[in-house]
N, C-alpha and C positions, 0 to 999 in steps of 0.2 A: 890465243887463246889467250884468254883474261885470269889471272893469277888469282888464288883465293885473297882476301885479304888477311893476314893473321892476331888475333887480338886475342890474347894474354886474358887469365880471369885476373877483377878487381879483388882486391882484399881487404880486411883491413882486423886487425888485433890489438892485445891488450894488454900494456907489460903493466902489471899491479906488483907493487911490492910494501908491504904493513910486515913493521916488525921481525927486521927480518926473513922472513919469508913470503915466495913468489905465489897467486893464484893462477891457481891452473883446471883446467877440468878435464878428467878422466873419459872420454869417447869412443864408440862401437869403431872402426873400423874393417875394412876387411882383411886385415894383417892383426885382427884380436886388438881390443883397449889399447889404447892410444893416449899419453897426454898433450897437452897441447892449453896458449892461451885464450883467450874468449878467442874467436876470431870468425870470422866469415863473409862470404862475399858483401859486399856493394849491389844497392839493391836500387831498379829505375826511379827515378825520383828525392834522391837522397844524399846528403852531401855524405865524403869521408865519415867525417867529424859524425855527425847521427849514425851513420854506421855503426862505427865501435861501437855506444851508450848501447844502441840497441843489440847490439850480438852480442854484451857482457849481460845485460841483465838478459837475455835469453837464455846464456849457453851459461848462464851463473846465479840468478837472483842476486846480484850485486850490478849496485849504480854504482855507476861510471863518471867522473869527471876528466876527461884527458886536456895533461898542462904541453904540453907538449907532443912533437915529432919523435922520436925518436931515429925513425930512418924509411927508406924502402928496398923492399929488399923482391928480390927477382931469381927463381927460382923454378926449375925444370922438374917436375914426381917423376922420380927414374923408374915408377911400375906400370905409369898409365902415360907418358909425356906429355898431360899436363902442364900447361906454364901460369907460374902466378905475379900478379905482381901484389905487392905481401907494405900495408903503408899501416906500423907498427905504432900505437900511441901511447905514451907513458902517461900516466896519472892519478886521481887517488879513489877508492872505493870509498863507496856513500854507502845506506842501506844497505840490509840486506834479507828479503825475502823468502823465507824461508819454506813459504808453504808454496810459492810458484813452482807449478812445474819447468823439467824445463824441457828445452831441444828433443827432442825424438837423438836418439842417438847417446846424446846426455848422458852421462851413470850419474857424477855427481862433479858439484868444484871443489876441487883440494888444494892448502896447502904445505909449499914445499920449499925448504930454503932448498941454496945452491950445490951443497956436498948431496939430500936429496936429488936433485935436479943432473947433478952429474953421474950422480951414480945408479938414473936412471938413462939413460941415455938413447939408447937401443930402443926403448919404452918411448921413448917421442912421436911426434905427432912428424915429423919431419926436421929437418938439418936448422929452421929457421926458429924453431923459438927459444936451442940455445943459444943459438947465435943473435938473434935481438933480447936476454938477456946480459949474455958476453960485452956488448952493445952499451944497452944498460948501468952497467956498472964498472966500465970503460968510463959513464960521462957524457953520450952521445949525444944529441939534442940537437932539436931544431925549431922558432920557436911555429905557434900555429899559425901563424900570420905569413905564412912561406907555401898552405897552399891557397889559389882562391880558385873563390864557388862563381859562376859567368853564369 
């Protein structure tokens, strides 16, 4: 009997800090509203960098320019047993398009400082949200050149 190949979900996330605050999105989930970085799934035919730029615009209405890779996060969701490989990118926020409609399920984009985020730890979409911010604050970074698209 042939074993089914395991295929985790590939996701991207944008870690954006400006003036001491981080850009998050409030989104509807099956556990109520939660906070997350602008993030989403890699689509067929796009690079990881293209995906994080697209997802940031779709979820927050902000342009995003990735500057470096923060890290790769392997996480299994405890409520649905789905495994995710999250590629987190740090970069600069660009123009805001406030008239743009946000992705389905996104309530709003919000800016929070680290104390607000830590205080609302139980309202984060996953452990990955705070883990990425703490890694960013610790100075972790990898050049974008570590990602190769063939």
